[in-house]
VOPAGU-2260 file (C-alpha; in pm, 1 decimal, decimal comma):
REM VOPAGU-2260
SITE   aa  ch    i         X         Y         Z
SITE  UNK   A    0    7989,8    3837,1   15358,0
SITE  UNK   A    1    8043,0    4145,0   15179,8
SITE  UNK   A    2    8159,8    4292,2   14836,6
SITE  UNK   A    3    8304,0    4595,5   14842,7
SITE  UNK   A    4    8328,4    4756,9   14483,9
SITE  UNK   A    5    8668,3    4887,0   14369,8
SITE  UNK   A    6    8682,3    5276,5   14397,5
SITE  UNK   A    7    9014,4    5256,5   14254,9
SITE  UNK   A    8    8922,5    5069,7   13984,5
SITE  UNK   A    9    9028,0    5355,2   13672,4
SITE  UNK   A   10    9107,6    5629,7   13995,8
SITE  UNK   A   11    9343,1    5829,3   13772,4
SITE  UNK   A   12    9083,5    5896,4   13479,1
SITE  UNK   A   13    8772,4    5897,1   13635,6
SITE  UNK   A   14    8979,5    6164,0   13851,1
SITE  UNK   A   15    9042,8    6391,9   13560,5
SITE  UNK   A   16    8682,0    6318,7   13427,1
SITE  UNK   A   17    8514,2    6447,6   13769,0
SITE  UNK   A   18    8797,5    6712,5   13776,5
SITE  UNK   A   19    8692,5    6844,4   13422,6
SITE  UNK   A   20    8328,4    6814,4   13501,9
SITE  UNK   A   21    8330,5    6926,5   13886,4
SITE  UNK   A   22    8494,5    7221,3   13733,7
SITE  UNK   A   23    8155,4    7269,0   13505,0
SITE  UNK   A   24    7966,9    7244,2   13811,8
SITE  UNK   A   25    7855,8    6822,4   13726,9
SITE  UNK   A   26    7826,5    6520,6   13940,0
SITE  UNK   A   27    7838,9    6201,3   13783,3
SITE  UNK   A   28    7777,1    5862,8   13891,1
SITE  UNK   A   29    8157,0    5744,8   14033,2
SITE  UNK   A   30    8194,3    6015,7   14325,4
SITE  UNK   A   31    7859,7    5848,6   14400,1
SITE  UNK   A   32    7957,8    5546,6   14419,1
SITE  UNK   A   33    8280,9    5677,3   14573,5
SITE  UNK   A   34    8089,5    5847,5   14823,2
SITE  UNK   A   35    7757,1    5678,2   14965,3
SITE  UNK   A   36    7643,2    5386,3   14798,1
SITE  UNK   A   37    7847,5    5153,0   15013,9
SITE  UNK   A   38    7644,6    5316,5   15285,9
SITE  UNK   A   39    7296,7    5308,8   15201,8
SITE  UNK   A   40    7373,9    4906,0   15088,2
SITE  UNK   A   41    7417,7    4892,2   15416,6
SITE  UNK   A   42    7156,5    5039,9   15547,9
SITE  UNK   A   43    6880,1    4904,0   15311,8
SITE  UNK   A   44    7015,5    4544,3   15275,2
SITE  UNK   A   45    6821,0    4389,8   15552,3
SITE  UNK   A   46    6518,0    4497,6   15483,6
SITE  UNK   A   47    6584,0    4443,4   15146,7
SITE  UNK   A   48    6687,3    4041,3   15257,4
SITE  UNK   A   49    6336,5    4074,7   15493,4
SITE  UNK   A   50    6183,5    4106,2   15155,5
SITE  UNK   A   51    6328,3    3823,8   15005,3
SITE  UNK   A   52    6212,6    3580,9   15244,4
SITE  UNK   A   53    5865,2    3701,8   15244,8
SITE  UNK   A   54    5849,9    3668,8   14851,3
SITE  UNK   A   55    6037,2    3298,5   14910,8
SITE  UNK   A   56    5831,1    3209,4   15185,9
SITE  UNK   A   57    5455,8    3306,2   14950,2
SITE  UNK   A   58    5567,8    3236,1   14623,9
SITE  UNK   A   59    5307,2    3296,9   14349,5
SITE  UNK   A   60    5257,1    3083,4   14006,8
SITE  UNK   A   61    5247,8    3285,2   13663,1
SITE  UNK   A   62    4987,4    3524,2   13585,4
SITE  UNK   A   63    4916,7    3540,2   14020,5
SITE  UNK   A   64    5123,4    3666,8   14089,1
SITE  UNK   A   65    4888,6    3921,2   14289,6
SITE  UNK   A   66    5080,5    3951,7   14665,0
SITE  UNK   A   67    5404,6    3989,7   14529,0
SITE  UNK   A   68    5309,7    4233,6   14269,4
SITE  UNK   A   69    5119,1    4434,0   14617,2
SITE  UNK   A   70    5457,1    4413,2   14775,4
SITE  UNK   A   71    5636,3    4577,6   14512,3
SITE  UNK   A   72    5412,1    4876,0   14443,5
SITE  UNK   A   73    5424,4    4902,7   14787,8
SITE  UNK   A   74    5762,4    4942,6   14830,1
SITE  UNK   A   75    5806,6    5162,2   14498,6
SITE  UNK   A   76    5521,2    5412,7   14633,0
SITE  UNK   A   77    5724,7    5477,1   15001,5
SITE  UNK   A   78    6054,3    5527,8   14788,9
SITE  UNK   A   79    5889,9    5814,2   14616,8
SITE  UNK   A   80    5885,0    5738,1   14283,0
SITE  UNK   A   81    5779,2    5995,7   14022,4
SITE  UNK   A   82    5495,9    5742,9   13872,0
SITE  UNK   A   83    5422,7    5363,8   13985,2
SITE  UNK   A   84    5188,4    5160,1   13725,1
SITE  UNK   A   85    5036,9    4844,8   13831,2
SITE  UNK   A   86    4787,8    4577,3   13647,9
SITE  UNK   A   87    5009,1    4581,6   13364,4
SITE  UNK   A   88    5031,1    4206,8   13179,9
SITE  UNK   A   89    4767,3    4135,4   13476,0
SITE  UNK   A   90    4996,1    4160,6   13751,1
SITE  UNK   A   91    5313,6    4315,5   13620,5
SITE  UNK   A   92    5448,2    4676,5   13818,4
SITE  UNK   A   93    5686,1    4973,8   13656,2
SITE  UNK   A   94    5825,7    5211,7   13826,8
SITE  UNK   A   95    5979,2    5549,9   13700,8
SITE  UNK   A   96    6222,0    5732,1   13870,9
SITE  UNK   A   97    6396,6    6057,8   13768,3
SITE  UNK   A   98    6707,2    6206,3   13920,3
SITE  UNK   A   99    6808,0    6546,9   13920,7
SITE  UNK   A  100    6811,1    6662,8   13535,6
SITE  UNK   A  101    6700,7    6554,6   13216,5
SITE  UNK   A  102    6944,8    6260,7   13077,2
SITE  UNK   A  103    6896,4    5942,4   12929,2
SITE  UNK   A  104    6615,3    5682,6   13003,8
SITE  UNK   A  105    6735,0    5351,9   13106,1
SITE  UNK   A  106    6525,0    5033,4   13200,1
SITE  UNK   A  107    6596,1    4703,4   13510,2
SITE  UNK   A  108    6347,7    4419,7   13473,8
SITE  UNK   A  109    6276,8    4188,9   13680,1
SITE  UNK   A  110    6016,0    3814,7   13710,6
SITE  UNK   A  111    5850,9    3788,3   13981,9
SITE  UNK   A  112    5647,8    3472,6   13928,3
SITE  UNK   A  113    5774,9    3086,7   14076,0
SITE  UNK   A  114    5728,9    2706,2   13972,7
SITE  UNK   A  115    5482,9    2418,8   14036,2
SITE  UNK   A  116    5761,5    2217,1   14204,4
SITE  UNK   A  117    5760,7    2103,3   14590,5
SITE  UNK   A  118    6040,3    2287,2   14774,3
SITE  UNK   A  119    6342,3    2079,6   14972,5
SITE  UNK   A  120    6583,2    2330,3   15115,2
SITE  UNK   A  121    6687,9    2396,7   15496,0
SITE  UNK   A  122    6555,8    2692,3   15450,0
SITE  UNK   A  123    6365,1    2871,6   15729,9
SITE  UNK   A  124    6159,3    3044,8   15515,0
SITE  UNK   A  125    6092,6    2762,9   15286,8
SITE  UNK   A  126    5809,3    2762,4   15096,4
SITE  UNK   A  127    5540,4    2537,6   15185,0
SITE  UNK   A  128    5272,7    2667,4   15016,8
SITE  UNK   A  129    5034,4    2498,3   14788,1
SITE  UNK   A  130    4803,2    2514,6   14470,0
SITE  UNK   A  131    4666,6    2388,2   14226,8
SITE  UNK   A  132    4761,5    2374,4   13850,8
SITE  UNK   A  133    4653,3    2171,9   13616,3
SITE  UNK   A  134    4405,4    2029,4   13724,0
SITE  UNK   A  135    4686,3    1884,0   13998,2
SITE  UNK   A  136    4777,0    1990,0   14366,7
SITE  UNK   A  137    5133,0    2089,6   14360,9
SITE  UNK   A  138    5367,0    2258,9   14582,2
SITE  UNK   A  139    5524,9    2635,5   14461,9
SITE  UNK   A  140    5837,7    2754,9   14522,6
SITE  UNK   A  141    6062,6    3012,3   14399,2
SITE  UNK   A  142    6321,2    2737,1   14222,4
SITE  UNK   A  143    6464,9    2960,5   13988,0
SITE  UNK   A  144    6537,0    3209,8   14158,4
SITE  UNK   A  145    6302,8    3513,4   14089,2
SITE  UNK   A  146    6296,4    3628,7   14436,3
SITE  UNK   A  147    6616,6    3721,0   14383,2
SITE  UNK   A  148    6570,3    3921,3   14123,5
SITE  UNK   A  149    6303,4    4082,3   14271,0
SITE  UNK   A  150    6459,4    4165,3   14551,5
SITE  UNK   A  151    6788,2    4257,9   14354,3
SITE  UNK   A  152    6602,1    4502,0   14196,5
SITE  UNK   A  153    6392,8    4665,9   14536,7
SITE  UNK   A  154    6755,6    4700,7   14645,2
SITE  UNK   A  155    6839,1    4907,2   14332,7
SITE  UNK   A  156    6539,5    5081,0   14328,3
SITE  UNK   A  157    6652,1    5202,1   14733,1
SITE  UNK   A  158    6993,0    5304,3   14684,9
SITE  UNK   A  159    6884,3    5486,7   14327,7
SITE  UNK   A  160    6579,1    5665,5   14504,4
SITE  UNK   A  161    6801,7    5786,9   14809,3
SITE  UNK   A  162    7023,7    5954,6   14571,7
SITE  UNK   A  163    6816,4    6071,8   14250,6
SITE  UNK   A  164    6958,9    6438,9   14331,1
SITE  UNK   A  165    7316,5    6331,9   14240,8
SITE  UNK   A  166    7246,4    6154,1   13923,1
SITE  UNK   A  167    7085,5    6235,8   13599,4
SITE  UNK   A  168    6841,1    6070,8   13390,3
SITE  UNK   A  169    6483,7    5826,9   13434,9
SITE  UNK   A  170    6507,3    5478,5   13542,6
SITE  UNK   A  171    6246,0    5244,2   13453,0
SITE  UNK   A  172    6177,6    4950,4   13688,5
SITE  UNK   A  173    6006,6    4616,5   13510,7
SITE  UNK   A  174    5903,8    4414,3   13731,5
SITE  UNK   A  175    5716,3    4085,8   13502,8
SITE  UNK   A  176    5453,8    3865,3   13571,7
SITE  UNK   A  177    5477,6    3524,6   13397,5
SITE  UNK   A  178    5868,6    3467,1   13256,9
SITE  UNK   A  179    5776,3    3133,0   13270,6
SITE  UNK   A  180    5512,7    3107,5   13080,6
SITE  UNK   A  181    5152,7    3197,6   13129,3
SITE  UNK   A  182    4884,6    2921,5   13171,1
SITE  UNK   A  183    4729,8    2714,6   12932,9
SITE  UNK   A  184    4469,6    2989,2   12769,3
SITE  UNK   A  185    4593,9    3252,8   12849,4
SITE  UNK   A  186    4851,1    3522,4   12760,9
SITE  UNK   A  187    5106,3    3665,0   12958,2
SITE  UNK   A  188    5488,3    3756,2   13072,6
SITE  UNK   A  189    5749,9    4013,0   12825,0
SITE  UNK   A  190    5525,7    3928,7   12502,7
SITE  UNK   A  191    5224,8    4101,7   12666,3
SITE  UNK   A  192    5413,8    4357,1   12878,2
SITE  UNK   A  193    5530,8    4469,6   12547,8
SITE  UNK   A  194    5181,2    4440,1   12373,5
SITE  UNK   A  195    5064,4    4690,0   12646,3
SITE  UNK   A  196    5332,5    4959,3   12590,8
SITE  UNK   A  197    5583,2    4869,8   12860,9
SITE  UNK   A  198    5875,0    5048,0   12686,9
SITE  UNK   A  199    5731,5    5274,6   12515,6
SITE  UNK   A  200    5673,3    5549,1   12737,9
SITE  UNK   A  201    5949,4    5687,2   12874,8
SITE  UNK   A  202    6112,7    5456,7   12570,3
SITE  UNK   A  203    6479,5    5385,8   12693,3
SITE  UNK   A  204    6809,4    5358,2   12510,0
SITE  UNK   A  205    6890,2    5007,1   12687,0
SITE  UNK   A  206    6769,5    4762,7   12892,2
SITE  UNK   A  207    7010,3    4528,2   13163,9
SITE  UNK   A  208    6810,3    4214,1   13356,1
SITE  UNK   A  209    7033,9    3966,4   13585,2
SITE  UNK   A  210    6964,5    3560,6   13658,9
SITE  UNK   A  211    7107,1    3356,5   13945,7
SITE  UNK   A  212    7282,7    3064,7   13842,0
SITE  UNK   A  213    7407,6    2765,8   14056,1
SITE  UNK   A  214    7629,7    2696,0   13836,9
SITE  UNK   A  215    7827,0    2987,9   13974,4
SITE  UNK   A  216    7956,3    3097,5   14362,3
SITE  UNK   A  217    7764,1    3410,9   14505,5
SITE  UNK   A  218    8054,2    3642,2   14424,9
SITE  UNK   A  219    8161,4    3612,4   14039,8
SITE  UNK   A  220    7910,9    3742,4   13807,8
SITE  UNK   A  221    7903,2    3555,6   13429,6
SITE  UNK   A  222    7801,0    3691,0   13057,1
SITE  UNK   A  223    7762,8    3617,6   12734,5
SITE  UNK   A  224    7841,7    3903,3   12427,9
SITE  UNK   A  225    7628,3    3807,6   12157,8
SITE  UNK   A  226    7327,6    3501,6   12168,7
SITE  UNK   A  227    7276,0    3337,5   12511,5
SITE  UNK   A  228    6938,2    3201,7   12515,4
SITE  UNK   A  229    6810,5    3046,7   12255,8
SITE  UNK   A  230    6435,3    3029,3   12121,5
SITE  UNK   A  231    6212,3    2837,6   12324,1
SITE  UNK   A  232    5960,4    2684,7   12067,4
SITE  UNK   A  233    5690,3    2460,8   12102,3
SITE  UNK   A  234    5524,7    2209,4   11861,0
SITE  UNK   A  235    5270,4    1943,0   11842,6
SITE  UNK   A  236    5237,1    1684,8   11628,3
SITE  UNK   A  237    4909,6    1442,6   11619,6
SITE  UNK   A  238    4963,5    1169,0   11326,5
SITE  UNK   A  239    4640,1     996,3   11288,1
SITE  UNK   A  240    4578,3     619,0   11086,4
SITE  UNK   A  241    4346,3     337,2   11094,0
SITE  UNK   A  242    4260,9     121,6   11432,3
SITE  UNK   A  243    4322,4    -229,2   11403,3
SITE  UNK   A  244    4382,8    -535,3   11637,8
SITE  UNK   A  245    4706,0    -589,7   11681,2
SITE  UNK   A  246    4771,9    -948,7   11555,7
SITE  UNK   A  247    4626,4    -827,7   11188,1
SITE  UNK   A  248    4879,6    -517,3   11130,5
SITE  UNK   A  249    4833,0    -535,3   10764,5
SITE  UNK   A  250    4425,4    -420,1   10828,3
SITE  UNK   A  251    4574,2    -115,1   11019,3
SITE  UNK   A  252    4745,1     253,1   10890,1
SITE  UNK   A  253    5017,0     224,5   11199,6
SITE  UNK   A  254    5037,8     544,0   11364,3
SITE  UNK   A  255    5311,1     357,3   11606,3
SITE  UNK   A  256    5526,7     285,5   11340,3
SITE  UNK   A  257    5529,7     622,7   11099,6
SITE  UNK   A  258    5527,2     823,5   11456,2
SITE  UNK   A  259    5879,0     567,5   11580,1
SITE  UNK   A  260    6025,0     712,7   11191,8
SITE  UNK   A  261    5911,8    1082,4   11314,4
SITE  UNK   A  262    6095,1    1055,3   11569,2
SITE  UNK   A  263    6420,1     951,7   11414,1
SITE  UNK   A  264    6400,9    1155,6   11114,7
SITE  UNK   A  265    6298,3    1445,9   11237,7
SITE  UNK   A  266    6641,0    1455,3   11438,7
SITE  UNK   A  267    6829,3    1468,6   11068,8
SITE  UNK   A  268    6687,7    1812,0   11048,2
SITE  UNK   A  269    6986,4    1907,6   11265,5
SITE  UNK   A  270    7260,3    1635,8   11149,1
SITE  UNK   A  271    7143,1    1730,1   10786,9
SITE  UNK   A  272    7017,4    2049,2   10670,9
SITE  UNK   A  273    7198,2    2260,1   10934,8
SITE  UNK   A  274    7548,9    2368,8   10991,4
SITE  UNK   A  275    7745,5    2177,7   11197,4
SITE  UNK   A  276    7807,0    2545,9   11286,5
SITE  UNK   A  277    7479,6    2662,5   11414,6
SITE  UNK   A  278    7369,1    2516,4   11792,2
SITE  UNK   A  279    6982,6    2383,2   11731,2
SITE  UNK   A  280    6777,4    2119,5   11939,6
SITE  UNK   A  281    6497,4    1929,0   11833,1
SITE  UNK   A  282    6358,1    1741,3   12104,6
SITE  UNK   A  283    6057,1    1509,1   12119,8
SITE  UNK   A  284    5897,3    1505,4   12484,2
SITE  UNK   A  285    5596,3    1360,8   12433,1
SITE  UNK   A  286    5533,0    1040,2   12277,0
SITE  UNK   A  287    5086,4     949,1   12386,6
SITE  UNK   A  288    4947,4     648,5   12224,6
SITE  UNK   A  289    4699,9     329,4   12232,6
SITE  UNK   A  290    4548,6     244,0   12507,8
SITE  UNK   A  291    4590,5    -138,5   12537,9
SITE  UNK   A  292    4849,6    -345,3   12398,2
SITE  UNK   A  293    4694,5    -602,5   12127,3
SITE  UNK   A  294    4574,6    -287,3   11994,2
SITE  UNK   A  295    4746,2    -103,2   11749,7
SITE  UNK   A  296    4549,8     232,1   11812,1
SITE  UNK   A  297    4409,7     516,2   11503,9
SITE  UNK   A  298    4664,7     804,1   11600,4
SITE  UNK   A  299    4943,5     925,9   11873,3
SITE  UNK   A  300    5065,5    1234,5   11980,7
SITE  UNK   A  301    5419,7    1406,9   12032,3
SITE  UNK   A  302    5546,4    1714,1   12139,6
SITE  UNK   A  303    5872,8    1896,9   12187,2
SITE  UNK   A  304    6075,0    2199,0   12155,6
SITE  UNK   A  305    6242,3    2338,8   11913,7
SITE  UNK   A  306    6588,5    2526,5   12077,4
SITE  UNK   A  307    6872,5    2766,4   11831,7
SITE  UNK   A  308    6989,1    3161,8   11827,5
SITE  UNK   A  309    6855,6    3210,8   11499,8
SITE  UNK   A  310    6530,2    3261,8   11299,7
SITE  UNK   A  311    6668,3    3197,8   11041,6
SITE  UNK   A  312    6755,0    2818,7   11200,9
SITE  UNK   A  313    6356,0    2789,0   11323,1
SITE  UNK   A  314    6246,4    2858,6   10919,1
SITE  UNK   A  315    6446,0    2625,8   10793,9
SITE  UNK   A  316    6385,5    2349,7   11066,8
SITE  UNK   A  317    5970,7    2416,1   11125,3
SITE  UNK   A  318    5970,4    2426,3   10698,1
SITE  UNK   A  319    6154,9    2067,5   10734,8
SITE  UNK   A  320    5942,6    1907,2   11025,2
SITE  UNK   A  321    5603,4    1979,2   10794,6
SITE  UNK   A  322    5799,3    1800,8   10471,1
SITE  UNK   A  323    5929,6    1520,5   10636,2
SITE  UNK   A  324    5604,2    1481,7   10834,7
SITE  UNK   A  325    5407,3    1486,5   10557,7
SITE  UNK   A  326    5676,1    1298,5   10366,2
SITE  UNK   A  327    5633,8     968,1   10653,0
SITE  UNK   A  328    5277,5     974,6   10682,0
SITE  UNK   A  329    5170,7     980,8   10302,6
SITE  UNK   A  330    5397,4     643,5   10268,1
SITE  UNK   A  331    5211,0     469,7   10542,4
SITE  UNK   A  332    4903,7     594,4   10491,6
SITE  UNK   A  333    4833,7     790,5   10666,8
SITE  UNK   A  334    4766,8    1217,5   10740,7
SITE  UNK   A  335    4908,3    1400,9   11032,7
SITE  UNK   A  336    4839,3    1758,5   11201,3
SITE  UNK   A  337    5156,1    1969,5   11314,4
SITE  UNK   A  338    5095,3    2288,5   11512,2
SITE  UNK   A  339    5451,4    2456,8   11576,3
SITE  UNK   A  340    5471,4    2803,8   11792,5
SITE  UNK   A  341    5715,5    2995,6   11861,9
SITE  UNK   A  342    5720,2    3099,3   12225,0
SITE  UNK   A  343    5949,4    3316,2   12297,5
SITE  UNK   A  344    6273,7    3369,9   12104,9
SITE  UNK   A  345    6666,3    3414,6   12149,8
SITE  UNK   A  346    6782,8    3666,5   12386,2
SITE  UNK   A  347    7089,1    3835,2   12234,5
SITE  UNK   A  348    7325,6    4054,8   12450,7
SITE  UNK   A  349    7362,2    4386,0   12213,6
SITE  UNK   A  350    7774,9    4279,3   12188,0
SITE  UNK   A  351    7822,0    4665,5   12184,9
SITE  UNK   A  352    7605,5    4724,8   12539,4
SITE  UNK   A  353    7820,3    4421,5   12709,5
SITE  UNK   A  354    8176,7    4574,3   12629,0
SITE  UNK   A  355    8081,1    4865,9   12784,3
SITE  UNK   A  356    7923,1    4739,1   13106,5
SITE  UNK   A  357    8169,8    4475,6   13158,3
SITE  UNK   A  358    8422,1    4725,6   13359,6
SITE  UNK   A  359    8049,6    4854,4   13563,0
SITE  UNK   A  360    8073,5    4427,8   13686,6
SITE  UNK   A  361    8435,8    4373,5   13713,1
SITE  UNK   A  362    8426,1    4661,0   13950,6
SITE  UNK   A  363    8207,6    4552,2   14171,5
SITE  UNK   A  364    8318,7    4183,1   14250,9
SITE  UNK   A  365    8714,0    4175,8   14099,9
SITE  UNK   A  366    8806,7    4084,1   13742,0
SITE  UNK   A  367    8865,5    3737,5   13867,8
SITE  UNK   A  368    8507,9    3683,5   13931,6
SITE  UNK   A  369    8352,8    3781,5   13630,8
SITE  UNK   A  370    8355,9    3522,8   13377,8
SITE  UNK   A  371    8249,1    3463,3   13031,5
SITE  UNK   A  372    8005,0    3175,8   12966,5
SITE  UNK   A  373    7876,5    2979,2   12700,0
SITE  UNK   A  374    7527,1    3055,8   12566,2
SITE  UNK   A  375    7252,2    2838,8   12732,7
SITE  UNK   A  376    6956,2    2614,0   12515,8
SITE  UNK   A  377    6747,6    2782,8   12819,6
SITE  UNK   A  378    6519,1    3036,4   12713,7
SITE  UNK   A  379    6438,5    3393,2   12879,9
SITE  UNK   A  380    6138,3    3628,4   12745,2
SITE  UNK   A  381    6405,6    3927,9   12865,6
SITE  UNK   A  382    6431,4    3823,7   12443,7
SITE  UNK   A  383    6162,1    4048,3   12347,1
SITE  UNK   A  384    6295,3    4340,5   12576,1
SITE  UNK   A  385    6622,1    4263,4   12427,4
SITE  UNK   A  386    6470,0    4250,1   12043,6
SITE  UNK   A  387    6318,1    4640,0   12123,2
SITE  UNK   A  388    6621,6    4866,2   12266,4
SITE  UNK   A  389    6972,0    4680,5   12377,3
SITE  UNK   A  390    6993,4    4492,3   12584,3
SITE  UNK   A  391    7219,3    4304,4   12787,5
SITE  UNK   A  392    7162,2    4053,5   13074,3
SITE  UNK   A  393    7425,5    3879,9   13307,6
SITE  UNK   A  394    7461,1    3602,7   13509,8
SITE  UNK   A  395    7432,2    3631,3   13911,6
SITE  UNK   A  396    7581,1    3347,6   14138,5
SITE  UNK   A  397    7414,4    3243,9   14397,8
SITE  UNK   A  398    7594,3    2910,6   14460,9
SITE  UNK   A  399    7701,7    2910,7   14769,2
SITE  UNK   A  400    8050,9    2769,4   14828,8
SITE  UNK   A  401    7998,5    2524,5   15109,5
SITE  UNK   A  402    7614,8    2441,9   15069,1
SITE  UNK   A  403    7574,2    2449,9   14686,3
SITE  UNK   A  404    7267,7    2396,1   14571,7
SITE  UNK   A  405    7033,5    2209,1   14340,6
SITE  UNK   A  406    6947,6    2265,6   13935,3
SITE  UNK   A  407    6737,9    2495,9   13831,2
SITE  UNK   A  408    6343,0    2397,2   13856,2
SITE  UNK   A  409    6416,7    2098,0   14127,5
SITE  UNK   A  410    6330,3    2111,1   14490,2
SITE  UNK   A  411    6685,9    2116,7   14605,2
SITE  UNK   A  412    6794,6    2510,5   14425,4
SITE  UNK   A  413    6944,4    2783,0   14693,3
SITE  UNK   A  414    7017,9    3123,3   14623,4
SITE  UNK   A  415    7178,1    3230,5   14875,0
SITE  UNK   A  416    7102,6    3567,1   15057,9
SITE  UNK   A  417    7473,4    3631,9   14987,9
SITE  UNK   A  418    7362,8    3671,3   14574,2
SITE  UNK   A  419    7106,3    4003,9   14723,5
SITE  UNK   A  420    7437,2    4196,9   14782,2
SITE  UNK   A  421    7621,5    4171,6   14486,4
SITE  UNK   A  422    7311,7    4150,1   14275,0
SITE  UNK   A  423    7243,9    4529,2   14466,8
SITE  UNK   A  424    7636,7    4625,7   14376,1
SITE  UNK   A  425    7599,1    4543,7   14020,4
SITE  UNK   A  426    7340,0    4641,1   13873,4
SITE  UNK   A  427    7335,6    4978,6   14061,4
SITE  UNK   A  428    7657,2    5015,4   13922,9
SITE  UNK   A  429    7589,0    4876,2   13559,9
SITE  UNK   A  430    7285,8    5146,7   13584,6
SITE  UNK   A  431    7484,6    5439,5   13680,4
SITE  UNK   A  432    7802,7    5402,6   13463,1
SITE  UNK   A  433    7509,7    5398,2   13199,8
SITE  UNK   A  434    7382,1    5648,8   13259,7
SITE  UNK   A  435    7657,6    5882,4   13302,1
SITE  UNK   A  436    7853,2    5743,6   12939,7
SITE  UNK   A  437    7518,4    5899,9   12838,7
SITE  UNK   A  438    7500,4    6205,3   12932,6
């Protein structure tokens, strides 16, 4: 399956600009596409797919991406990158590639980590890796497509390095660990990379990223302007009472009843304290308490997540959770502890950068194959980068139109190889078009 860049798109306008710039002795990104990029991608694609297979077959969990990082480092150094920095946020790699002259700085980001999922695909390069995670033996799988993300970015690096004599500016290639979240007790991911100054030297004017999407066929691209991914907050609640015999509830202070009331009352935050036009989710995913059917326990543990696109909404939810728990436990005679962690902020695609980038996506796969998508309540720590500089994060169709794919984070998730080529073409064009506009 091949996807060619549409060289006729905006031909008259680009030709006029080309003639003007050429008369001044300039050369710009459109000419690179028209003459060389397709053939270069064809030349490197087989090697990039081989790297994708290797990364997929030997996945590594968050903050443990040692071999993947070594593979990335070797590839970038082999391309003659100006700088390659390693050990950022434990296993992160950053490559700096400079073009033929001064210009804007732009960043691209790919995540490298896998998930504790046992693979159940028919790929000849399927993962058989097993490891220890939270004191359990688990399978390890690229069940969210990060192997594709890394391979696409390695492909973009190959293309831009091959043509660095005809584009101006600097491209910062960020290979990030631990997007899925650092192991308990550890830091990691985009937040830690930001703390270590990954966007400080040089500082980009914009950052781009992409993510596989199992609901889109290969050859399609998706985007969302403004709020794209939700926050990922994590709360833990311990409700304390007094233990007693199940046959003598009057001698207890029952944390089970208080917990049940709290679970129900927390849902009123969404329905009664927030605007119905403001998306949000308050989910209790863990309820744990008691040791025997006829014993009222001393405490009950609740745990869950909050998702929204607004920091103001998060403030309201956290405040109301505290007030609700205080009221219920006071009425029931108990006490509570609330730990509320703001793990990942919402991912907001810069509207202006989105508009500017859409022609690049449409030129890659055709206007009919670029879809505007609804925001998702899933989270993405690309948000930390997009808080610091304007960001655009788009979706890469990865589902084989006949074979299909399981959902993200499932054993049957299958990102087709064809998505790698489309991703390389799309991201290469997005980056070079941005550098051209910034001149």
